[in-house]
C-alpha positions, -999 to +999 in steps of 0.1 A: -142+307+708-176+323+712-206+305+699-239+324+692-270+303+692-299+316+672-333+299+668-359+304+641-391+296+660-412+317+684-436+290+694-438+285+731-434+248+729-411+248+698-391+216+693-364+237+676-361+260+706-357+229+728-330+216+704-312+249+705-312+247+743-301+211+743-271+219+721-263+249+742-263+226+773-236+205+756-216+237+749-218+246+786-208+211+797-179+212+773-167+245+787-174+265+755-181+302+756-216+308+742-246+331+741-282+320+733-305+345+716-343+341+719-362+342+686-376+376+696-341+390+688-350+384+651-381+406+652-382+430+623-405+440+595-403+420+564-373+433+544-383+457+517-360+483+501-383+512+503-387+507+541-350+505+544-345+537+525-371+556+546-363+541+580-329+524+578-321+490+592-342+482+623-324+485+656-330+448+664-312+439+632-283+462+640-280+445+674-282+411+658-255+421+633-232+431+662-238+398+679-230+379+647-199+400+641-186+394+676-192+356+675-166+332+662-193+306+652-230+307+649-254+278+655-287+283+636-315+260+647-344+264+623-377+248+618-387+237+584-416+256+568-432+238+538-398+221+531-379+254+532-364+281+555-381+296+585-393+331+575-380+345+607-344+333+599-346+343+563-358+378+571-330+382+597-304+371+571-317+396+546-317+425+570-282+417+585-268+414+550-276+451+545-254+462+573-221+479+568-192+456+576-210+425+562-214+406+595-222+373+578-191+373+556-167+345+564-186+333+594-187+296+604-224+285+607-236+252+620-272+242+612-297+221+630-334+213+631-360+192+649-392+180+633-420+156+642-417+144+606-393+116+595-368+139+577-360+160+608-361+194+590-333+184+566-351+199+535-352+233+552-316+231+562-305+224+527-323+256+515-308+275+544-273+264+535-279+277+500-291+311+513-262+314+536-238+307+508-250+338+491-239+360+520-205+343+520-209+320+550-190+287+555-216+262+565-203+232+584-210+199+565-226+180+594-260+191+605-278+181+637-312+168+630-338+152+652-365+134+631-397+122+648-389+148+674-404+148+709-391+163+741-377+129+750-360+124+717-343+158+719-332+152+755-318+118+745-296+131+717-261+117+721-238+141+739-207+130+720-224+135+687-236+170+697-201+179+710-186+168+676-212+189+658-202+219+679-165+214+672-169+218+634-148+247+621-125+249+651 
């Protein structure tokens, strides 16, 4: 079982990047096969049909699509932007959905977020779940969320809870 970790924030001190690495750490401790992508792997122009017609799908999105296709499970860790989806993640979903072979179709996706706010990014994850449903993804029912997130709070997340989170869809 190969798990692909994707993060939706490019900030150097991103709490969500730290959460992504914390969950990947548990995957490693549990002997799971995984790969972590940096948010730079999601770099592409904003999706626009005329751009696609003239230039095709950007190479970075083709590479991302291949990674998604090869993975058995995807863990998306995404910050919440104004109570909704990270634009980096949304744009990547839009571009990859344009690829032949529909890489998102029938994939198992696990969602997580960290936020300094009290809701832990849950509003954004609910929107992200809706978007993913439109590209025929099965989204695992249990999200990992770290409200009032700090480095210490992320590091202190319960290992057994994170392991159970990762086992969804097995």
